[in-house]
C-alpha positions as CSV (number, residue, x, y, z in Angstrom):
1,X,10.9,21.1,22.4
2,X,11.5,17.5,19.8
3,X,14.8,15.7,19.7
4,X,16.3,15.6,16.4
5,X,16.4,12.8,14.0
6,X,19.2,10.6,14.4
7,X,20.3,8.5,11.8
8,X,19.3,5.6,13.9
9,X,15.8,6.3,14.5
10,X,14.5,4.0,11.8
11,X,17.4,1.6,11.1
12,X,15.3,-1.9,12.0
13,X,12.8,-0.6,9.5
14,X,15.6,-1.5,6.8
15,X,15.8,2.2,5.9
16,X,19.2,3.6,4.6
17,X,21.3,5.9,6.9
18,X,21.0,9.7,6.1
19,X,20.5,13.0,7.9
20,X,17.1,14.4,7.8
21,X,16.6,17.8,6.1
22,X,17.1,21.0,8.4
23,X,14.1,21.8,10.7
24,X,12.7,17.9,10.6
25,X,12.6,16.5,14.5
26,X,11.3,13.3,15.7
27,X,7.7,13.3,16.6
28,X,5.3,10.2,17.4
29,X,8.0,7.5,16.3
30,X,8.8,9.1,13.2
31,X,10.5,12.1,11.4
32,X,8.3,14.9,10.8
33,X,8.8,18.6,10.1
34,X,9.0,20.5,13.5
35,X,7.0,23.6,13.6
36,X,8.8,26.9,13.2
37,X,9.6,29.0,16.0
38,X,9.9,32.2,14.2
39,X,8.4,33.9,10.8
40,X,12.3,33.3,9.5
41,X,12.1,29.5,9.9
42,X,9.4,29.1,7.5
43,X,11.5,29.7,4.7
44,X,8.8,31.9,3.0
45,X,9.3,35.7,2.9
46,X,7.4,36.9,6.0
47,X,5.6,39.7,3.6
48,X,3.9,36.9,1.3
49,X,2.8,35.5,5.3
50,X,1.5,38.7,6.4
51,X,-0.7,39.1,3.3
52,X,-2.0,35.4,3.5
53,X,-3.0,36.6,6.8
54,X,-4.9,39.4,5.5
55,X,-6.8,37.7,2.9
56,X,-7.8,35.0,5.8
57,X,-8.8,37.8,8.1
58,X,-11.2,39.4,5.1
59,X,-13.2,36.1,5.2
60,X,-14.9,37.4,8.8
61,X,-16.4,40.4,10.2
62,X,-14.4,39.9,13.3
63,X,-11.5,37.4,14.0
64,X,-9.3,36.1,16.9
65,X,-5.8,35.1,16.8
66,X,-6.5,31.7,17.5
67,X,-9.3,31.9,14.3
68,X,-6.3,33.0,12.0
69,X,-3.9,30.3,13.6
70,X,-6.0,27.5,12.9
71,X,-6.6,28.5,9.4
72,X,-3.4,29.2,8.5
73,X,-1.8,26.7,9.9
74,X,1.2,28.6,12.0
75,X,1.6,28.6,15.8
76,X,-0.4,31.3,17.8
77,X,2.7,33.6,18.4
78,X,3.9,33.8,15.4
79,X,0.2,34.5,13.8
80,X,-0.1,37.6,17.3
81,X,3.2,39.3,15.6
82,X,1.6,38.8,12.0
83,X,-1.6,40.1,13.1
84,X,0.2,42.7,15.5
85,X,2.1,44.3,12.3
86,X,-1.0,44.6,10.6
87,X,-2.6,46.9,13.2
88,X,0.7,49.2,13.6
89,X,-0.2,49.6,10.1
90,X,-3.7,50.3,10.7
91,X,-5.0,47.6,8.7
92,X,-6.9,46.1,11.9
93,X,-8.7,47.5,14.6
94,X,-8.2,46.1,18.0
95,X,-11.7,44.6,19.4
96,X,-10.1,43.1,23.2
97,X,-8.9,40.6,24.2
98,X,-9.5,37.3,23.4
99,X,-8.0,34.3,26.1
100,X,-4.5,35.0,27.8
101,X,-2.5,35.5,24.6
102,X,-5.0,36.6,22.0
103,X,-7.3,39.0,21.3
104,X,-9.9,40.2,18.7
105,X,-9.8,42.5,15.7
106,X,-12.0,43.6,12.6
107,X,-10.5,45.1,9.5
108,X,-10.1,48.5,9.2
109,X,-11.3,50.0,6.1
110,X,-7.7,50.5,5.0
111,X,-7.3,47.2,5.6
112,X,-10.5,45.9,3.4
113,X,-9.1,48.0,0.6
114,X,-5.4,46.3,0.7
115,X,-7.5,42.7,1.7
116,X,-9.6,43.4,-1.6
117,X,-6.4,44.5,-3.9
118,X,-4.7,41.1,-2.3
119,X,-7.1,38.9,-3.7
120,X,-7.1,40.0,-7.1
121,X,-4.0,38.7,-7.3
122,X,-3.8,35.5,-5.6
123,X,-7.2,34.1,-4.0
124,X,-5.7,31.7,-2.0
125,X,-6.6,31.7,1.5
126,X,-6.0,28.7,3.5
127,X,-2.5,26.8,5.4
128,X,0.7,28.7,4.8
129,X,2.7,27.2,2.2
130,X,6.1,26.1,2.3
131,X,9.3,26.9,-0.1
132,X,9.7,24.8,-3.6
133,X,13.2,23.9,-2.1
134,X,12.6,22.7,1.0
135,X,9.5,20.1,-0.6
136,X,12.2,19.0,-2.9
137,X,14.8,18.5,-0.3
138,X,12.0,16.8,2.3
139,X,10.7,15.0,-0.9
140,X,14.3,13.4,-1.9
141,X,14.8,12.6,1.5
142,X,11.8,10.7,2.7
143,X,12.1,8.7,-0.5
144,X,15.8,7.7,0.2
145,X,14.6,6.4,3.5
146,X,11.5,4.2,2.5
147,X,12.1,0.5,3.1
148,X,13.5,-1.6,0.0
149,X,10.9,-3.8,-1.6
150,X,11.3,-7.2,-0.8
151,X,10.3,-10.7,-3.4
152,X,8.2,-11.3,-0.3
153,X,6.3,-7.9,-0.7
154,X,5.7,-8.4,-4.2
155,X,4.2,-11.9,-4.0
156,X,1.9,-10.7,-1.2
157,X,1.2,-7.4,-3.1
158,X,0.0,-9.4,-6.4
159,X,-1.2,-12.5,-4.6
160,X,-4.4,-12.1,-5.8
161,X,-3.6,-12.4,-9.5
162,X,-2.5,-15.9,-11.5
163,X,0.6,-14.4,-13.1
164,X,3.5,-16.5,-14.2
165,X,6.8,-16.4,-12.2
166,X,8.8,-14.8,-14.8
167,X,5.8,-11.8,-14.7
168,X,6.1,-11.6,-11.0
169,X,9.9,-11.5,-11.1
170,X,10.0,-8.2,-13.7
171,X,7.2,-6.4,-12.0
172,X,9.1,-6.8,-8.8
173,X,12.8,-5.6,-10.2
174,X,10.5,-2.8,-11.4
175,X,8.9,-1.6,-7.8
176,X,12.3,-2.8,-5.9
177,X,14.4,-0.6,-8.4
178,X,12.0,2.5,-8.6
179,X,12.7,1.9,-12.6
180,X,9.3,2.8,-14.8
181,X,7.4,-0.7,-16.1
182,X,5.6,-0.4,-19.4
183,X,2.5,-3.1,-19.6
184,X,1.2,-4.4,-22.6
185,X,-1.2,-6.9,-24.2
186,X,-5.1,-7.4,-24.9
187,X,-7.5,-6.3,-22.9
188,X,-9.0,-7.9,-20.0
189,X,-5.9,-9.7,-18.7
190,X,-4.5,-7.8,-15.5
191,X,-2.0,-4.8,-17.0
192,X,-4.1,-2.4,-14.7
193,X,-4.9,-4.6,-11.8
194,X,-1.1,-5.4,-11.9
195,X,0.1,-1.5,-11.3
196,X,-2.5,-1.0,-9.0
197,X,-1.6,-4.3,-7.0
198,X,2.2,-3.4,-7.4
199,X,1.9,0.2,-5.6
200,X,0.6,-1.9,-2.5
201,X,4.3,-3.8,-2.3
202,X,5.6,0.0,-1.6
203,X,6.3,0.7,2.4
204,X,6.3,3.7,4.1
205,X,4.5,7.1,4.8
206,X,5.0,10.3,3.3
207,X,4.7,14.1,4.4
208,X,3.8,16.5,1.9
209,X,2.7,20.4,2.4
210,X,-0.4,21.7,1.6
211,X,1.1,23.5,-0.8
212,X,4.4,25.3,-2.4
213,X,5.1,29.1,-2.6
214,X,6.2,30.3,-5.8
215,X,6.8,33.7,-7.5
216,X,4.2,35.4,-5.1
217,X,1.2,32.7,-5.8
218,X,0.8,29.4,-4.5
219,X,0.6,25.5,-6.1
220,X,-1.7,23.4,-3.7
221,X,-0.2,20.2,-3.6
222,X,-2.5,18.2,-0.8
223,X,-5.6,16.9,-2.5
224,X,-8.2,15.1,-0.6
225,X,-9.2,13.4,-3.4
226,X,-5.9,11.7,-4.7
227,X,-4.0,11.8,-1.0
228,X,-4.9,9.6,1.8
229,X,-4.2,11.3,4.9
230,X,-3.0,9.5,8.2
231,X,-4.8,10.9,10.6
232,X,-6.9,14.2,10.8
233,X,-4.7,16.7,9.0
234,X,-6.4,19.4,11.5
235,X,-4.8,17.9,14.4
236,X,-1.0,16.7,13.6
237,X,1.4,15.5,16.6
238,X,2.6,17.9,19.1
239,X,5.4,19.9,18.1
240,X,4.7,19.1,14.0
241,X,4.8,21.8,11.4
242,X,1.1,22.0,10.2
243,X,1.8,23.4,6.8
244,X,2.7,19.6,6.3
245,X,0.3,16.6,6.1
246,X,1.4,13.2,6.7
247,X,-0.1,10.6,4.0
248,X,-0.2,7.2,2.4
249,X,2.1,7.4,-0.4
250,X,0.1,8.0,-3.1
251,X,-1.2,5.8,-6.7
252,X,-2.5,8.2,-9.0
253,X,-4.4,7.0,-12.0
254,X,-4.4,8.5,-15.2
255,X,-6.7,7.2,-17.9
256,X,-8.7,8.5,-21.2
257,X,-8.9,12.2,-19.7
258,X,-5.4,12.7,-19.7
259,X,-4.2,15.5,-21.7
260,X,-0.7,17.4,-22.4
261,X,-2.2,20.2,-20.4
262,X,-2.7,17.6,-16.9
263,X,1.1,17.7,-16.8
264,X,1.4,21.1,-16.6
265,X,0.5,23.8,-13.7
266,X,-3.3,24.6,-13.8
267,X,-4.4,28.1,-13.0
268,X,-7.8,28.1,-11.6
269,X,-9.1,31.2,-12.6
270,X,-12.1,31.5,-10.0
271,X,-10.0,30.8,-7.0
272,X,-6.4,32.7,-8.5
273,X,-4.0,29.9,-7.4
274,X,-2.4,26.8,-9.1
275,X,-3.1,23.2,-9.0
276,X,-0.4,20.7,-8.7
277,X,-0.4,18.3,-12.3
278,X,-0.9,14.6,-11.4
279,X,2.7,13.6,-12.0
280,X,3.5,16.2,-9.1
281,X,0.6,15.1,-6.6
282,X,2.2,11.0,-7.2
283,X,5.5,12.2,-5.8
284,X,6.8,9.5,-3.5
285,X,4.4,6.9,-4.7
286,X,3.0,5.6,-8.2
287,X,1.8,7.2,-11.1
288,X,0.0,4.5,-13.6
289,X,-1.1,6.0,-16.8
290,X,-3.8,3.3,-18.0
291,X,-5.1,2.9,-21.3
292,X,-1.9,4.5,-23.2
293,X,-3.4,5.6,-26.6
294,X,-7.0,6.0,-25.5
295,X,-5.9,9.5,-24.6
296,X,-7.5,12.8,-26.2
297,X,-3.9,13.4,-27.5
298,X,-1.4,11.5,-29.9
299,X,0.0,9.0,-27.6
300,X,3.8,9.4,-29.0
301,X,3.4,13.2,-28.4
302,X,2.4,12.3,-24.5
303,X,5.4,10.3,-24.3
304,X,7.8,12.0,-25.6
305,X,6.9,15.0,-22.8
306,X,8.1,12.3,-20.6
307,X,11.8,11.3,-22.0
308,X,13.4,14.2,-20.8
309,X,11.8,14.1,-17.1
310,X,12.5,10.0,-17.0
311,X,16.1,10.7,-17.6
312,X,16.4,13.5,-14.8
313,X,13.9,12.9,-12.4
314,X,12.8,16.3,-12.6
315,X,10.3,18.4,-14.6
316,X,9.8,22.0,-15.4
317,X,6.4,23.6,-15.1
318,X,5.3,27.0,-16.3
319,X,4.0,29.6,-14.8
320,X,1.5,32.1,-15.8
321,X,4.2,34.8,-16.2
322,X,6.1,32.5,-18.0
323,X,8.6,31.6,-15.5
324,X,10.0,27.9,-15.0
325,X,9.9,26.1,-12.2
326,X,12.0,23.0,-11.6
327,X,10.6,20.1,-9.9
328,X,11.3,16.8,-8.6
329,X,9.6,13.8,-10.3
330,X,10.2,10.8,-7.7
331,X,7.7,8.3,-8.3
332,X,7.3,4.7,-9.7
333,X,5.8,5.2,-13.3
334,X,3.7,2.2,-14.8
335,X,1.9,2.6,-18.1
336,X,-0.4,0.3,-19.0
337,X,-2.1,-0.6,-23.0
338,X,-3.7,-2.9,-25.1
339,X,-2.5,-1.3,-28.4
340,X,0.7,-2.5,-30.0
341,X,3.3,-0.9,-28.4
342,X,4.9,0.1,-32.1
343,X,1.7,1.9,-32.3
344,X,1.9,4.1,-29.2
345,X,5.5,4.2,-28.3
346,X,8.9,4.8,-30.3
347,X,12.3,3.4,-29.8
348,X,13.7,6.4,-27.9
349,X,11.1,5.8,-25.5
350,X,10.6,3.0,-24.9
351,X,14.7,2.7,-24.5
352,X,14.1,5.0,-21.4
353,X,11.4,2.3,-19.9
354,X,13.3,0.6,-17.1
355,X,11.0,-2.6,-17.5
356,X,8.9,-4.1,-20.1
357,X,6.1,-6.7,-19.8
358,X,3.8,-8.6,-22.1
359,X,0.7,-10.1,-20.4
360,X,-1.0,-12.4,-23.0
361,X,-3.7,-14.5,-23.0
362,X,-4.2,-17.1,-20.2
363,X,-3.6,-20.8,-21.2
364,X,-6.6,-23.2,-20.3
365,X,-4.5,-24.2,-17.5
366,X,-4.1,-20.4,-15.9
367,X,-7.9,-20.0,-16.8
368,X,-9.1,-23.0,-15.0
369,X,-6.6,-21.8,-11.8
370,X,-8.3,-18.2,-12.0
371,X,-11.7,-19.9,-12.1
372,X,-11.2,-21.8,-9.4
373,X,-9.4,-18.8,-7.3
374,X,-12.6,-16.9,-8.0
375,X,-15.3,-19.4,-7.2
376,X,-13.9,-19.9,-3.5
377,X,-12.9,-16.0,-3.2
378,X,-17.0,-15.7,-3.9
379,X,-18.1,-18.7,-2.0
380,X,-19.4,-20.7,-4.9
381,X,-19.1,-24.2,-5.3
382,X,-18.4,-25.5,-9.2
383,X,-20.1,-28.4,-10.6
384,X,-17.3,-31.1,-11.7
385,X,-16.0,-30.8,-15.2
386,X,-17.4,-26.7,-15.2
387,X,-14.4,-25.1,-16.6
388,X,-13.5,-28.0,-19.0
389,X,-17.1,-27.6,-20.8
390,X,-16.5,-23.8,-20.2
391,X,-13.3,-23.9,-22.1
392,X,-15.0,-26.1,-25.1
393,X,-17.8,-23.2,-25.1
394,X,-14.5,-20.8,-26.1
395,X,-13.1,-22.5,-28.3
396,X,-16.8,-23.4,-30.3
397,X,-17.7,-20.0,-30.4
398,X,-14.0,-19.2,-31.7
399,X,-13.5,-17.1,-29.0
400,X,-9.9,-16.9,-26.7
401,X,-10.6,-16.6,-22.8
402,X,-9.2,-13.6,-21.1
403,X,-8.5,-13.4,-17.6
404,X,-10.7,-11.2,-16.2
405,X,-13.9,-13.3,-17.5
406,X,-14.0,-16.1,-14.5
407,X,-14.4,-12.8,-12.4
408,X,-17.0,-11.4,-14.8
409,X,-19.0,-14.8,-15.1
410,X,-19.1,-15.4,-11.7
411,X,-19.9,-12.2,-10.4
412,X,-23.3,-12.4,-12.9
413,X,-23.7,-15.8,-11.6
414,X,-24.1,-14.5,-8.4
415,X,-26.4,-12.1,-9.7
416,X,-28.5,-14.9,-11.0
417,X,-28.5,-16.8,-7.9
418,X,-29.5,-13.8,-5.7
419,X,-32.2,-12.7,-7.9
420,X,-33.9,-16.1,-8.4
421,X,-33.3,-16.9,-4.5
422,X,-30.8,-20.0,-5.6
423,X,-28.2,-21.0,-3.2
424,X,-24.6,-20.0,-4.6
425,X,-23.4,-22.3,-7.2
426,X,-22.1,-22.9,-10.1
427,X,-23.9,-25.6,-12.9
428,X,-24.1,-25.7,-16.6
429,X,-27.7,-24.1,-16.6
430,X,-26.2,-20.8,-14.3
431,X,-23.4,-20.6,-16.5
432,X,-25.5,-20.8,-19.6
433,X,-27.4,-17.6,-18.4
434,X,-24.5,-15.9,-17.0
435,X,-22.5,-16.1,-20.4
436,X,-25.7,-15.0,-22.0
437,X,-25.9,-11.7,-19.8
438,X,-22.4,-11.0,-20.1
439,X,-21.2,-11.9,-23.6
440,X,-25.0,-10.5,-25.4
441,X,-27.9,-13.1,-26.8
442,X,-27.4,-11.9,-30.4
443,X,-25.7,-14.6,-32.7
444,X,-22.3,-16.2,-32.4
445,X,-19.9,-14.0,-34.1
446,X,-16.9,-14.9,-32.2
447,X,-13.0,-12.9,-32.1
448,X,-13.5,-9.6,-31.2
449,X,-17.3,-9.2,-31.0
450,X,-17.0,-11.6,-28.1
451,X,-20.7,-12.7,-28.3
452,X,-21.5,-16.3,-28.7
453,X,-24.8,-18.3,-27.7
454,X,-23.5,-22.0,-28.2
455,X,-24.9,-23.7,-25.1
456,X,-22.6,-25.3,-22.9
457,X,-21.3,-29.0,-23.7
458,X,-23.4,-30.9,-21.2
459,X,-21.8,-33.6,-18.9
């Protein structure tokens, strides 16, 4: 049996001391949900587990106890108990033994009819769910146990960006406090990249359930497209509740595709189950709303949807029946926009944001440092005075340099060198071609058009 988690198990990792949720224990050096030993320990109505087992069984002409146990993610003795009850109710026909502790079965006519009725209500036939209360308790405990975010971790996380010290400090305060961060400024100056890199300052991992039981249905929470599992979810550590998955702290990025509807439960009519919204999937990690104002919904309406959840760290989701579910909202929210804040927000929302940042266009000195760092990272050597002549070209074209452009121009210089078989060198001729390829070869218009064919001033 797994030993019970003590408050000292992870003290050396800098975590705050607090008792683990009931049913959690130490496994493989970490605190994890302990495998239940009886149906009542699952904190889910046993009849719902029995219905789930029958839906799973209906997908095969014959099956064994082990086969169902692998798919329902419950210990074999508990699955045997569920199947034996179905056999007693004449829903299953025994076909013989399957190993020393299991049996082979097939659905009876009555069992097939019962399974068909169940599938009309819910098409879910995967890992057994956990209760919403168990998930909420486990999430709150795990979030409270994460290591503190230190200035060193923030500095390492954003080391790939050339940022003013005050920007790094404010971003670090947002990450350390767990408060939300609103980042504005002209496009191409690192707002989205800062949000992604700031997530890397978060340490620790997280256990989440495959799905959550709600009013006779399920909400799928674990999403392989959003969550990065640690190890094989199908083969967790021995003694661990297989209904849970250990993942890296998630980073969920929502861009122009975001709608009001994407912030509520999505009911899949074909599968007859619910899909968790993005902010529920982001729990324990970071939710980055990118390019605010580019969504297919009024930004004020979108942000007003967040005001109450931000304050209370909880949100109400609606089932098809109209029932409201109170779910935890424990993640770091980062919002990035290149539009003026007064055009996409209102004072009530900004007042509730934890921290605000404005990333402006780089100064000539910072542009030069960005260029030199990107050149070194890409294995290029730059001709003497090249950056100064490049900055002269911006001025001559009436254009303001942006923080992303050194990377973009150097990448195109690399394309040119590979295409023409040249060594990786940054000189005036290469940069002429890179500039024309990036900004276009039309007339020099400057400003927002960003097109200019004025040649680099030769040294």
